[in-house]
DORONU-566715 format. One record per residue (C-alpha): residue number from 1; z, x, y. Coordinates in nm, 3 decimals, padded with zeros to 5 digits. Example, Ala and Ser with C-alpha at 12.3 -4.5 7.8 and 13.67 -1.06 7.14 Angstrom:
<site resi="1" Z="00.780" X="01.230" Y="-00.450"/>
<site resi="2" Z="00.714" X="01.367" Y="-00.106"/>
REM end
This chain:
<site resi="1" Z="04.769" X="-07.182" Y="07.187"/>
<site resi="2" Z="04.931" X="-07.199" Y="07.519"/>
<site resi="3" Z="04.981" X="-06.800" Y="07.536"/>
<site resi="4" Z="04.616" X="-06.796" Y="07.435"/>
<site resi="5" Z="04.491" X="-07.012" Y="07.708"/>
<site resi="6" Z="04.751" X="-06.796" Y="07.965"/>
<site resi="7" Z="04.568" X="-06.505" Y="07.831"/>
<site resi="8" Z="04.232" X="-06.625" Y="07.906"/>
<site resi="9" Z="04.316" X="-06.711" Y="08.276"/>
<site resi="10" Z="04.433" X="-06.380" Y="08.295"/>
<site resi="11" Z="04.154" X="-06.185" Y="08.182"/>
<site resi="12" Z="03.911" X="-06.424" Y="08.411"/>
<site resi="13" Z="04.105" X="-06.354" Y="08.715"/>
<site resi="14" Z="04.105" X="-05.953" Y="08.640"/>
<site resi="15" Z="03.728" X="-05.967" Y="08.592"/>
<site resi="16" Z="03.690" X="-06.220" Y="08.899"/>
<site resi="17" Z="03.940" X="-05.894" Y="09.125"/>
<site resi="18" Z="03.687" X="-05.657" Y="08.961"/>
<site resi="19" Z="03.352" X="-05.775" Y="09.070"/>
<site resi="20" Z="03.483" X="-05.853" Y="09.418"/>
<site resi="21" Z="03.583" X="-05.457" Y="09.452"/>
<site resi="22" Z="03.274" X="-05.385" Y="09.301"/>
<site resi="23" Z="03.081" X="-05.608" Y="09.531"/>
<site resi="24" Z="03.224" X="-05.427" Y="09.830"/>
<site resi="25" Z="03.142" X="-05.087" Y="09.699"/>
<site resi="26" Z="02.849" X="-05.140" Y="09.648"/>
<site resi="27" Z="02.761" X="-05.316" Y="09.957"/>
<site resi="28" Z="02.937" X="-05.025" Y="10.158"/>
<site resi="29" Z="02.723" X="-04.780" Y="09.965"/>
<site resi="30" Z="02.389" X="-05.021" Y="10.048"/>
<site resi="31" Z="02.467" X="-05.020" Y="10.435"/>
<site resi="32" Z="02.507" X="-04.618" Y="10.406"/>
<site resi="33" Z="02.192" X="-04.585" Y="10.223"/>
<site resi="34" Z="02.000" X="-04.836" Y="10.493"/>
<site resi="35" Z="02.157" X="-04.575" Y="10.770"/>
<site resi="36" Z="02.019" X="-04.295" Y="10.610"/>
<site resi="37" Z="01.702" X="-04.413" Y="10.466"/>
<site resi="38" Z="01.743" X="-04.301" Y="10.126"/>
<site resi="39" Z="01.830" X="-04.395" Y="09.825"/>
<site resi="40" Z="02.144" X="-04.179" Y="09.698"/>
<site resi="41" Z="02.153" X="-04.139" Y="09.292"/>
<site resi="42" Z="02.504" X="-03.975" Y="09.295"/>
<site resi="43" Z="02.631" X="-04.294" Y="09.523"/>
<site resi="44" Z="02.533" X="-04.552" Y="09.266"/>
<site resi="45" Z="02.664" X="-04.334" Y="08.959"/>
<site resi="46" Z="03.007" X="-04.302" Y="09.204"/>
<site resi="47" Z="03.015" X="-04.681" Y="09.256"/>
<site resi="48" Z="03.001" X="-04.754" Y="08.845"/>
<site resi="49" Z="03.259" X="-04.507" Y="08.792"/>
<site resi="50" Z="03.474" X="-04.665" Y="09.048"/>
<site resi="51" Z="03.400" X="-05.001" Y="08.890"/>
<site resi="52" Z="03.506" X="-04.882" Y="08.535"/>
<site resi="53" Z="03.839" X="-04.697" Y="08.656"/>
<site resi="54" Z="03.903" X="-05.082" Y="08.870"/>
<site resi="55" Z="03.841" X="-05.235" Y="08.547"/>
<site resi="56" Z="04.066" X="-05.003" Y="08.300"/>
<site resi="57" Z="03.804" X="-04.959" Y="08.039"/>
<site resi="58" Z="03.700" X="-05.320" Y="07.981"/>
<site resi="59" Z="03.395" X="-05.286" Y="08.173"/>
<site resi="60" Z="03.290" X="-05.036" Y="07.894"/>
<site resi="61" Z="03.337" X="-05.297" Y="07.630"/>
<site resi="62" Z="03.106" X="-05.501" Y="07.853"/>
<site resi="63" Z="02.830" X="-05.291" Y="07.901"/>
<site resi="64" Z="02.835" X="-05.228" Y="07.536"/>
<site resi="65" Z="02.867" X="-04.831" Y="07.592"/>
<site resi="66" Z="03.053" X="-04.502" Y="07.667"/>
<site resi="67" Z="02.947" X="-04.227" Y="07.782"/>
<site resi="68" Z="03.015" X="-03.863" Y="07.692"/>
<site resi="69" Z="03.147" X="-03.665" Y="07.899"/>
<site resi="70" Z="03.248" X="-03.941" Y="08.128"/>
<site resi="71" Z="03.434" X="-04.194" Y="07.906"/>
<site resi="72" Z="03.501" X="-03.920" Y="07.608"/>
<site resi="73" Z="03.487" X="-03.556" Y="07.593"/>
<site resi="74" Z="03.320" X="-03.505" Y="07.260"/>
<site resi="75" Z="03.058" X="-03.703" Y="07.030"/>
<site resi="76" Z="03.316" X="-03.773" Y="06.793"/>
<site resi="77" Z="03.564" X="-03.909" Y="07.022"/>
<site resi="78" Z="03.303" X="-04.160" Y="07.135"/>
<site resi="79" Z="03.181" X="-04.174" Y="06.756"/>
<site resi="80" Z="03.509" X="-04.283" Y="06.669"/>
<site resi="81" Z="03.565" X="-04.543" Y="07.014"/>
<site resi="82" Z="03.263" X="-04.724" Y="06.890"/>
<site resi="83" Z="03.323" X="-04.754" Y="06.531"/>
<site resi="84" Z="03.629" X="-04.903" Y="06.593"/>
<site resi="85" Z="03.484" X="-05.144" Y="06.852"/>
<site resi="86" Z="03.216" X="-05.417" Y="06.790"/>
<site resi="87" Z="03.155" X="-05.473" Y="07.152"/>
<site resi="88" Z="03.096" X="-05.091" Y="07.174"/>
<site resi="89" Z="02.722" X="-05.004" Y="07.043"/>
<site resi="90" Z="02.576" X="-04.729" Y="07.210"/>
<site resi="91" Z="02.663" X="-04.353" Y="07.299"/>
<site resi="92" Z="02.548" X="-04.230" Y="07.613"/>
<site resi="93" Z="02.489" X="-03.842" Y="07.613"/>
<site resi="94" Z="02.495" X="-03.653" Y="07.981"/>
<site resi="95" Z="02.373" X="-03.360" Y="08.016"/>
<site resi="96" Z="02.509" X="-03.028" Y="07.925"/>
<site resi="97" Z="02.588" X="-02.840" Y="07.536"/>
<site resi="98" Z="02.783" X="-03.083" Y="07.317"/>
<site resi="99" Z="02.888" X="-02.920" Y="07.039"/>
<site resi="100" Z="02.977" X="-03.032" Y="06.672"/>
<site resi="101" Z="03.237" X="-02.889" Y="06.496"/>
<site resi="102" Z="03.214" X="-02.887" Y="06.113"/>
<site resi="103" Z="02.887" X="-02.903" Y="05.926"/>
<site resi="104" Z="02.774" X="-03.263" Y="06.094"/>
<site resi="105" Z="02.852" X="-03.536" Y="06.277"/>
<site resi="106" Z="02.929" X="-03.800" Y="06.060"/>
<site resi="107" Z="02.810" X="-04.155" Y="06.141"/>
<site resi="108" Z="02.995" X="-04.395" Y="05.948"/>
<site resi="109" Z="02.879" X="-04.731" Y="06.117"/>
<site resi="110" Z="02.533" X="-04.888" Y="06.294"/>
<site resi="111" Z="02.532" X="-04.732" Y="06.647"/>
<site resi="112" Z="02.287" X="-04.582" Y="06.874"/>
<site resi="113" Z="02.358" X="-04.245" Y="07.056"/>
<site resi="114" Z="02.110" X="-04.147" Y="07.341"/>
<site resi="115" Z="02.055" X="-03.911" Y="07.613"/>
<site resi="116" Z="02.136" X="-04.014" Y="07.992"/>
<site resi="117" Z="01.724" X="-04.117" Y="08.116"/>
<site resi="118" Z="01.770" X="-03.968" Y="08.448"/>
<site resi="119" Z="01.821" X="-03.615" Y="08.289"/>
<site resi="120" Z="01.538" X="-03.369" Y="08.070"/>
<site resi="121" Z="01.591" X="-03.405" Y="07.705"/>
<site resi="122" Z="01.589" X="-03.009" Y="07.718"/>
<site resi="123" Z="01.897" X="-03.046" Y="07.944"/>
<site resi="124" Z="02.103" X="-03.271" Y="07.676"/>
<site resi="125" Z="02.158" X="-03.028" Y="07.418"/>
<site resi="126" Z="02.358" X="-03.122" Y="07.052"/>
<site resi="127" Z="02.472" X="-02.821" Y="06.882"/>
<site resi="128" Z="02.505" X="-02.938" Y="06.538"/>
<site resi="129" Z="02.346" X="-03.172" Y="06.261"/>
<site resi="130" Z="02.380" X="-03.529" Y="06.240"/>
<site resi="131" Z="02.468" X="-03.710" Y="05.934"/>
<site resi="132" Z="02.413" X="-04.100" Y="05.860"/>
<site resi="133" Z="02.611" X="-04.167" Y="05.569"/>
<site resi="134" Z="02.568" X="-04.378" Y="05.294"/>
<site resi="135" Z="02.605" X="-04.779" Y="05.325"/>
<site resi="136" Z="02.564" X="-04.850" Y="05.669"/>
<site resi="137" Z="02.461" X="-05.208" Y="05.728"/>
<site resi="138" Z="02.225" X="-05.243" Y="06.023"/>
<site resi="139" Z="02.031" X="-04.950" Y="06.188"/>
<site resi="140" Z="02.127" X="-04.600" Y="06.342"/>
<site resi="141" Z="01.924" X="-04.470" Y="06.608"/>
<site resi="142" Z="01.875" X="-04.107" Y="06.822"/>
<site resi="143" Z="01.697" X="-04.103" Y="07.126"/>
<site resi="144" Z="01.584" X="-03.833" Y="07.444"/>
<site resi="145" Z="01.801" X="-03.577" Y="07.352"/>
<site resi="146" Z="01.775" X="-03.213" Y="07.141"/>
<site resi="147" Z="01.963" X="-03.143" Y="06.844"/>
<site resi="148" Z="01.963" X="-02.761" Y="06.765"/>
<site resi="149" Z="02.097" X="-02.494" Y="06.572"/>
<site resi="150" Z="02.230" X="-02.733" Y="06.270"/>
<site resi="151" Z="02.425" X="-02.531" Y="06.000"/>
<site resi="152" Z="02.249" X="-02.751" Y="05.738"/>
<site resi="153" Z="02.006" X="-03.060" Y="05.785"/>
<site resi="154" Z="01.960" X="-03.133" Y="06.189"/>
<site resi="155" Z="01.920" X="-03.502" Y="06.072"/>
<site resi="156" Z="02.074" X="-03.624" Y="05.750"/>
<site resi="157" Z="01.998" X="-03.964" Y="05.703"/>
<site resi="158" Z="02.154" X="-04.123" Y="05.390"/>
<site resi="159" Z="02.093" X="-04.482" Y="05.579"/>
<site resi="160" Z="01.828" X="-04.649" Y="05.758"/>
<site resi="161" Z="01.744" X="-04.441" Y="06.106"/>
<site resi="162" Z="01.530" X="-04.411" Y="06.395"/>
<site resi="163" Z="01.452" X="-04.132" Y="06.598"/>
<site resi="164" Z="01.263" X="-04.145" Y="06.976"/>
<site resi="165" Z="01.189" X="-03.876" Y="07.191"/>
<site resi="166" Z="01.383" X="-03.655" Y="07.017"/>
<site resi="167" Z="01.344" X="-03.234" Y="06.971"/>
<site resi="168" Z="01.490" X="-03.101" Y="06.642"/>
<site resi="169" Z="01.472" X="-02.701" Y="06.646"/>
<site resi="170" Z="01.650" X="-02.376" Y="06.454"/>
<site resi="171" Z="01.827" X="-02.574" Y="06.206"/>
<site resi="172" Z="01.953" X="-02.366" Y="05.934"/>
<site resi="173" Z="01.771" X="-02.527" Y="05.636"/>
<site resi="174" Z="01.587" X="-02.870" Y="05.680"/>
<site resi="175" Z="01.511" X="-03.045" Y="06.006"/>
<site resi="176" Z="01.457" X="-03.435" Y="05.982"/>
<site resi="177" Z="01.607" X="-03.542" Y="05.600"/>
<site resi="178" Z="01.591" X="-03.927" Y="05.435"/>
<site resi="179" Z="01.765" X="-03.921" Y="05.121"/>
<site resi="180" Z="01.821" X="-04.204" Y="04.832"/>
<site resi="181" Z="01.608" X="-04.547" Y="04.755"/>
<site resi="182" Z="01.578" X="-04.787" Y="05.036"/>
<site resi="183" Z="01.652" X="-04.533" Y="05.317"/>
<site resi="184" Z="01.372" X="-04.567" Y="05.594"/>
<site resi="185" Z="01.366" X="-04.330" Y="05.874"/>
<site resi="186" Z="01.105" X="-04.404" Y="06.190"/>
<site resi="187" Z="01.050" X="-04.078" Y="06.403"/>
<site resi="188" Z="00.819" X="-04.184" Y="06.682"/>
<site resi="189" Z="00.744" X="-03.898" Y="06.936"/>
<site resi="190" Z="00.996" X="-03.605" Y="06.735"/>
<site resi="191" Z="00.895" X="-03.256" Y="06.722"/>
<site resi="192" Z="01.079" X="-03.046" Y="06.455"/>
<site resi="193" Z="01.025" X="-02.667" Y="06.489"/>
<site resi="194" Z="01.182" X="-02.334" Y="06.369"/>
<site resi="195" Z="01.387" X="-02.463" Y="06.125"/>
<site resi="196" Z="01.463" X="-02.241" Y="05.847"/>
<site resi="197" Z="01.342" X="-02.495" Y="05.550"/>
<site resi="198" Z="01.102" X="-02.793" Y="05.581"/>
<site resi="199" Z="01.080" X="-02.990" Y="05.898"/>
<site resi="200" Z="01.049" X="-03.295" Y="05.761"/>
<site resi="201" Z="01.178" X="-03.424" Y="05.393"/>
<site resi="202" Z="01.208" X="-03.754" Y="05.222"/>
<site resi="203" Z="01.398" X="-03.743" Y="04.912"/>
<site resi="204" Z="01.536" X="-03.949" Y="04.624"/>
<site resi="205" Z="01.321" X="-04.232" Y="04.691"/>
<site resi="206" Z="01.340" X="-04.213" Y="05.093"/>
<site resi="207" Z="01.060" X="-04.301" Y="05.319"/>
<site resi="208" Z="00.975" X="-04.123" Y="05.659"/>
<site resi="209" Z="00.758" X="-04.299" Y="05.898"/>
<site resi="210" Z="00.574" X="-04.046" Y="06.153"/>
<site resi="211" Z="00.463" X="-04.259" Y="06.519"/>
<site resi="212" Z="00.318" X="-04.115" Y="06.843"/>
<site resi="213" Z="00.083" X="-03.871" Y="07.008"/>
<site resi="214" Z="00.383" X="-03.649" Y="07.061"/>
<site resi="215" Z="00.476" X="-03.637" Y="06.688"/>
<site resi="216" Z="00.456" X="-03.257" Y="06.582"/>
<site resi="217" Z="00.618" X="-03.021" Y="06.317"/>
<site resi="218" Z="00.561" X="-02.657" Y="06.354"/>
<site resi="219" Z="00.650" X="-02.296" Y="06.289"/>
<site resi="220" Z="00.890" X="-02.430" Y="06.028"/>
<site resi="221" Z="00.996" X="-02.244" Y="05.715"/>
<site resi="222" Z="01.106" X="-01.924" Y="05.836"/>
<site resi="223" Z="01.335" X="-01.811" Y="05.535"/>
<site resi="224" Z="01.056" X="-01.917" Y="05.310"/>
<site resi="225" Z="01.116" X="-02.083" Y="04.935"/>
<site resi="226" Z="00.887" X="-02.233" Y="04.689"/>
<site resi="227" Z="00.886" X="-02.597" Y="04.825"/>
<site resi="228" Z="00.923" X="-02.569" Y="05.197"/>
<site resi="229" Z="00.646" X="-02.730" Y="05.351"/>
<site resi="230" Z="00.642" X="-02.882" Y="05.713"/>
<site resi="231" Z="00.590" X="-03.201" Y="05.560"/>
<site resi="232" Z="00.795" X="-03.240" Y="05.202"/>
<site resi="233" Z="00.835" X="-03.508" Y="04.926"/>
<site resi="234" Z="01.112" X="-03.482" Y="04.648"/>
<site resi="235" Z="01.099" X="-03.741" Y="04.403"/>
<site resi="236" Z="00.809" X="-03.982" Y="04.250"/>
<site resi="237" Z="00.881" X="-04.277" Y="04.474"/>
<site resi="238" Z="00.959" X="-04.085" Y="04.788"/>
<site resi="239" Z="00.713" X="-04.117" Y="05.086"/>
<site resi="240" Z="00.592" X="-03.977" Y="05.429"/>
<site resi="241" Z="00.407" X="-04.220" Y="05.615"/>
<site resi="242" Z="00.173" X="-04.159" Y="05.949"/>
<site resi="243" Z="00.062" X="-04.433" Y="06.162"/>
<site resi="244" Z="-00.280" X="-04.402" Y="06.220"/>
<site resi="245" Z="-00.448" X="-04.262" Y="06.407"/>
<site resi="246" Z="-00.209" X="-03.943" Y="06.326"/>
<site resi="247" Z="-00.300" X="-03.678" Y="06.061"/>
<site resi="248" Z="-00.103" X="-03.464" Y="05.851"/>
<site resi="249" Z="-00.357" X="-03.182" Y="05.957"/>
<site resi="250" Z="-00.291" X="-03.240" Y="06.314"/>
<site resi="251" Z="00.090" X="-03.322" Y="06.310"/>
<site resi="252" Z="00.218" X="-03.031" Y="06.058"/>
<site resi="253" Z="00.098" X="-02.717" Y="06.156"/>
<site resi="254" Z="00.148" X="-02.338" Y="06.195"/>
<site resi="255" Z="00.445" X="-02.370" Y="05.948"/>
<site resi="256" Z="00.529" X="-02.035" Y="05.788"/>
<site resi="257" Z="00.249" X="-01.945" Y="05.551"/>
<site resi="258" Z="00.087" X="-02.219" Y="05.606"/>
<site resi="259" Z="00.302" X="-02.455" Y="05.391"/>
<site resi="260" Z="00.200" X="-02.732" Y="05.624"/>
<site resi="261" Z="00.280" X="-02.999" Y="05.373"/>
<site resi="262" Z="00.332" X="-03.003" Y="04.986"/>
<site resi="263" Z="00.554" X="-03.196" Y="04.728"/>
<site resi="264" Z="00.855" X="-03.067" Y="04.595"/>
<site resi="265" Z="01.062" X="-03.190" Y="04.288"/>
<site resi="266" Z="00.872" X="-03.435" Y="04.093"/>
<site resi="267" Z="00.690" X="-03.519" Y="04.400"/>
<site resi="268" Z="00.265" X="-03.579" Y="04.456"/>
<site resi="269" Z="00.078" X="-03.454" Y="04.746"/>
<site resi="270" Z="-00.074" X="-03.778" Y="04.771"/>
<site resi="271" Z="00.249" X="-03.936" Y="04.870"/>
<site resi="272" Z="00.217" X="-03.791" Y="05.228"/>
<site resi="273" Z="-00.042" X="-04.018" Y="05.341"/>
<site resi="274" Z="-00.162" X="-04.198" Y="05.708"/>
<site resi="275" Z="-00.107" X="-04.531" Y="05.732"/>
<site resi="276" Z="-00.280" X="-04.857" Y="05.942"/>
<site resi="277" Z="-00.099" X="-04.949" Y="06.262"/>
<site resi="278" Z="-00.089" X="-05.288" Y="06.133"/>
<site resi="279" Z="00.117" X="-05.235" Y="05.839"/>
<site resi="280" Z="00.379" X="-05.039" Y="05.986"/>
<site resi="281" Z="00.451" X="-05.272" Y="06.226"/>
<site resi="282" Z="00.443" X="-05.546" Y="05.932"/>
<site resi="283" Z="00.680" X="-05.348" Y="05.753"/>
<site resi="284" Z="00.920" X="-05.283" Y="06.047"/>
<site resi="285" Z="00.951" X="-05.619" Y="06.155"/>
<site resi="286" Z="01.065" X="-05.735" Y="05.749"/>
<site resi="287" Z="01.338" X="-05.398" Y="05.797"/>
<site resi="288" Z="01.674" X="-05.475" Y="05.956"/>
<site resi="289" Z="01.584" X="-05.198" Y="06.182"/>
<site resi="290" Z="01.690" X="-05.258" Y="06.546"/>
<site resi="291" Z="01.537" X="-05.272" Y="06.881"/>
<site resi="292" Z="01.353" X="-04.929" Y="06.864"/>
<site resi="293" Z="01.029" X="-05.052" Y="06.675"/>
<site resi="294" Z="00.682" X="-04.911" Y="06.647"/>
<site resi="295" Z="00.565" X="-04.803" Y="06.988"/>
<site resi="296" Z="00.766" X="-04.585" Y="07.199"/>
<site resi="297" Z="00.788" X="-04.816" Y="07.497"/>
<site resi="298" Z="00.958" X="-05.066" Y="07.248"/>
<site resi="299" Z="01.221" X="-04.816" Y="07.115"/>
<site resi="300" Z="01.303" X="-04.701" Y="07.425"/>
<site resi="301" Z="01.388" X="-05.019" Y="07.609"/>
<site resi="302" Z="01.770" X="-04.984" Y="07.451"/>
<site resi="303" Z="01.840" X="-04.764" Y="07.767"/>
<site resi="304" Z="01.580" X="-04.957" Y="07.990"/>
<site resi="305" Z="01.782" X="-05.281" Y="07.946"/>
<site resi="306" Z="02.106" X="-05.087" Y="07.979"/>
<site resi="307" Z="01.981" X="-04.928" Y="08.285"/>
<site resi="308" Z="01.830" X="-05.264" Y="08.468"/>
<site resi="309" Z="02.141" X="-05.489" Y="08.392"/>
<site resi="310" Z="02.363" X="-05.535" Y="08.693"/>
<site resi="311" Z="02.721" X="-05.451" Y="08.647"/>
<site resi="312" Z="02.784" X="-05.815" Y="08.733"/>
<site resi="313" Z="02.602" X="-05.987" Y="08.462"/>
<site resi="314" Z="02.761" X="-05.662" Y="08.212"/>
<site resi="315" Z="03.104" X="-05.776" Y="08.378"/>
<site resi="316" Z="03.032" X="-06.151" Y="08.285"/>
<site resi="317" Z="02.917" X="-06.117" Y="07.974"/>
<site resi="318" Z="03.245" X="-05.886" Y="07.861"/>
<site resi="319" Z="03.477" X="-06.175" Y="07.987"/>
<site resi="320" Z="03.285" X="-06.438" Y="07.782"/>
<site resi="321" Z="03.360" X="-06.168" Y="07.500"/>
<site resi="322" Z="03.688" X="-06.161" Y="07.570"/>
<site resi="323" Z="03.757" X="-06.553" Y="07.536"/>
<site resi="324" Z="03.554" X="-06.559" Y="07.211"/>
<site resi="325" Z="03.764" X="-06.227" Y="07.061"/>
<site resi="326" Z="04.109" X="-06.436" Y="07.167"/>
<site resi="327" Z="03.923" X="-06.727" Y="06.953"/>
<site resi="328" Z="03.893" X="-06.566" Y="06.695"/>
<site resi="329" Z="04.204" X="-06.408" Y="06.644"/>
<site resi="330" Z="04.355" X="-06.769" Y="06.677"/>
<site resi="331" Z="04.173" X="-06.856" Y="06.383"/>
<site resi="332" Z="04.144" X="-06.531" Y="06.168"/>
<site resi="333" Z="04.512" X="-06.438" Y="06.234"/>
<site resi="334" Z="04.530" X="-06.421" Y="05.870"/>
<site resi="335" Z="04.309" X="-06.193" Y="05.764"/>
<site resi="336" Z="04.357" X="-05.785" Y="05.711"/>
<site resi="337" Z="04.206" X="-05.569" Y="06.016"/>
<site resi="338" Z="04.281" X="-05.273" Y="05.858"/>
<site resi="339" Z="04.042" X="-05.399" Y="05.524"/>
<site resi="340" Z="03.769" X="-05.120" Y="05.637"/>
<site resi="341" Z="03.716" X="-04.807" Y="05.460"/>
<site resi="342" Z="03.871" X="-04.494" Y="05.654"/>
<site resi="343" Z="03.551" X="-04.357" Y="05.850"/>
<site resi="344" Z="03.656" X="-03.999" Y="05.888"/>
<site resi="345" Z="03.689" X="-04.010" Y="05.443"/>
<site resi="346" Z="03.437" X="-03.747" Y="05.370"/>
<site resi="347" Z="03.527" X="-03.689" Y="05.042"/>
<site resi="348" Z="03.261" X="-03.950" Y="04.856"/>
<site resi="349" Z="02.995" X="-03.702" Y="04.958"/>
<site resi="350" Z="02.668" X="-03.789" Y="04.791"/>
<site resi="351" Z="02.537" X="-03.586" Y="04.513"/>
<site resi="352" Z="02.181" X="-03.672" Y="04.664"/>
<site resi="353" Z="02.268" X="-03.454" Y="04.960"/>
<site resi="354" Z="02.422" X="-03.204" Y="04.724"/>
<site resi="355" Z="02.137" X="-03.194" Y="04.474"/>
<site resi="356" Z="01.906" X="-03.170" Y="04.779"/>
<site resi="357" Z="02.096" X="-02.862" Y="04.879"/>
<site resi="358" Z="02.147" X="-02.707" Y="04.579"/>
<site resi="359" Z="01.765" X="-02.740" Y="04.511"/>
<site resi="360" Z="01.709" X="-02.523" Y="04.810"/>
<site resi="361" Z="01.985" X="-02.278" Y="04.749"/>
<site resi="362" Z="01.833" X="-02.224" Y="04.440"/>
<site resi="363" Z="01.482" X="-02.135" Y="04.533"/>
<site resi="364" Z="01.649" X="-01.935" Y="04.800"/>
<site resi="365" Z="01.809" X="-01.752" Y="04.539"/>
<site resi="366" Z="01.510" X="-01.734" Y="04.341"/>
<site resi="367" Z="01.302" X="-01.602" Y="04.621"/>
<site resi="368" Z="01.563" X="-01.309" Y="04.731"/>
<site resi="369" Z="01.538" X="-01.238" Y="04.410"/>
<site resi="370" Z="01.183" X="-01.190" Y="04.403"/>
<site resi="371" Z="01.213" X="-01.006" Y="04.699"/>
<site resi="372" Z="01.446" X="-00.764" Y="04.551"/>
<site resi="373" Z="01.215" X="-00.715" Y="04.242"/>
<site resi="374" Z="00.937" X="-00.660" Y="04.425"/>
<site resi="375" Z="01.133" X="-00.415" Y="04.648"/>
<site resi="376" Z="01.213" X="-00.213" Y="04.329"/>
<site resi="377" Z="00.831" X="-00.241" Y="04.211"/>
<site resi="378" Z="00.776" X="-00.070" Y="04.570"/>
<site resi="379" Z="00.993" X="00.187" Y="04.501"/>
<site resi="380" Z="00.876" X="00.279" Y="04.140"/>
<site resi="381" Z="00.555" X="00.307" Y="04.306"/>
<site resi="382" Z="00.613" X="00.517" Y="04.631"/>
<site resi="383" Z="00.839" X="00.754" Y="04.362"/>
<site resi="384" Z="00.528" X="00.783" Y="04.126"/>
<site resi="385" Z="00.290" X="00.801" Y="04.412"/>
<site resi="386" Z="00.567" X="01.109" Y="04.544"/>
<site resi="387" Z="00.517" X="01.296" Y="04.184"/>
<site resi="388" Z="00.151" X="01.245" Y="04.181"/>
<site resi="389" Z="00.129" X="01.421" Y="04.546"/>
<site resi="390" Z="00.379" X="01.664" Y="04.409"/>
<site resi="391" Z="00.168" X="01.744" Y="04.087"/>
<site resi="392" Z="-00.149" X="01.828" Y="04.305"/>
<site resi="393" Z="00.010" X="02.054" Y="04.566"/>
<site resi="394" Z="00.179" X="02.211" Y="04.254"/>
<site resi="395" Z="-00.190" X="02.273" Y="04.117"/>
<site resi="396" Z="-00.325" X="02.319" Y="04.475"/>
<site resi="397" Z="-00.085" X="02.610" Y="04.493"/>
<site resi="398" Z="-00.151" X="02.804" Y="04.128"/>
<site resi="399" Z="-00.533" X="02.748" Y="04.221"/>
<site resi="400" Z="-00.455" X="02.961" Y="04.545"/>
<site resi="401" Z="-00.223" X="03.220" Y="04.390"/>
<site resi="402" Z="-00.494" X="03.256" Y="04.121"/>
<site resi="403" Z="-00.726" X="03.323" Y="04.387"/>
<site resi="404" Z="-00.477" X="03.575" Y="04.580"/>
<site resi="405" Z="-00.466" X="03.766" Y="04.262"/>
<site resi="406" Z="-00.852" X="03.805" Y="04.203"/>
<site resi="407" Z="-00.900" X="03.902" Y="04.525"/>
<site resi="408" Z="-00.601" X="04.203" Y="04.497"/>
<site resi="409" Z="-00.742" X="04.312" Y="04.204"/>
<site resi="410" Z="-01.119" X="04.301" Y="04.307"/>
<site resi="411" Z="-01.140" X="04.376" Y="04.723"/>
<site resi="412" Z="-01.392" X="04.358" Y="04.919"/>
<site resi="413" Z="-01.643" X="04.688" Y="04.918"/>
<site resi="414" Z="-01.422" X="04.843" Y="04.744"/>
REM end
């Protein structure tokens, strides 16, 4: 116990020193801004970055977030860091393109991935897809960013997730997918466009709820396929719910061949329906979803709270969490810290995703086969037409020769 108390005192002294450094930096910047008569956003960012460096990384845990690329070079590195530290909950993605290696950025625990609120979402681009793996306790949240050119699905949810103010575009196959019994996806002001397959898919007993006036699904199904629609339900218990006043006719438009909504494998068109806003709120309160609830303002509060908190409050909170961590380590010293499964082990790929992907590939293969058959039919039809034309030309030539012979035998005036 003596060693723990010494450690606690050292932590408190370190945070007090950091607070003093931070206050000095902020006061200097405030005086500079007062002289120039303007607020400098860049100066505030520099101040926060300096404070983080002075704290030696402890401010990240105090704030509860990591920033890409300031704190981590890649999204995968940030996801691994948040997964390994219970005090971290949020990844803030900065301006630029963030490439994902492989099929997906795999998420194995509940976390928030949000774009910098001071940057337009069109300038925060994640190139690749995101997969929320099966069995995550709690909710995963995406907010204020663009997902582009995923190799498979843009967002593949095998655990419950929420999305707010997200653009999903140009995916090779589906845009946003929820797969599995009990999986709930809540999408607020989400746009899905220009994907090869369906735009939004609920499969194998999952449910997707669409909320917000800016929610739209358009110009998808570019590769064709008989079960590809803007809004698609597959499975007898899967549902896509649109919160009033949204209607499927206004949300899903201009998808290729007019395939704006429909049912796939063992699904029914009536599983896509509009529900009252009150029922959406009650269902969200009974579920385990976090701060992103039925309205776009409440789902965006995650970032707003992070911005409005002063660094002093965050560091003070971090000091308390460090003290709690020490006391917990004294009482739970016999527990095994390595009991959790490895987050990087992707060998347990779920059959639901495999089945959905296989159905899509089968439909695509069938579509290619039909196109090839139609092409062969067109070739045969053209060949027959050419033969008929050739026969007509020969017949016409014979008639011309016959006429010429008659004219030769019976010349005019002869």
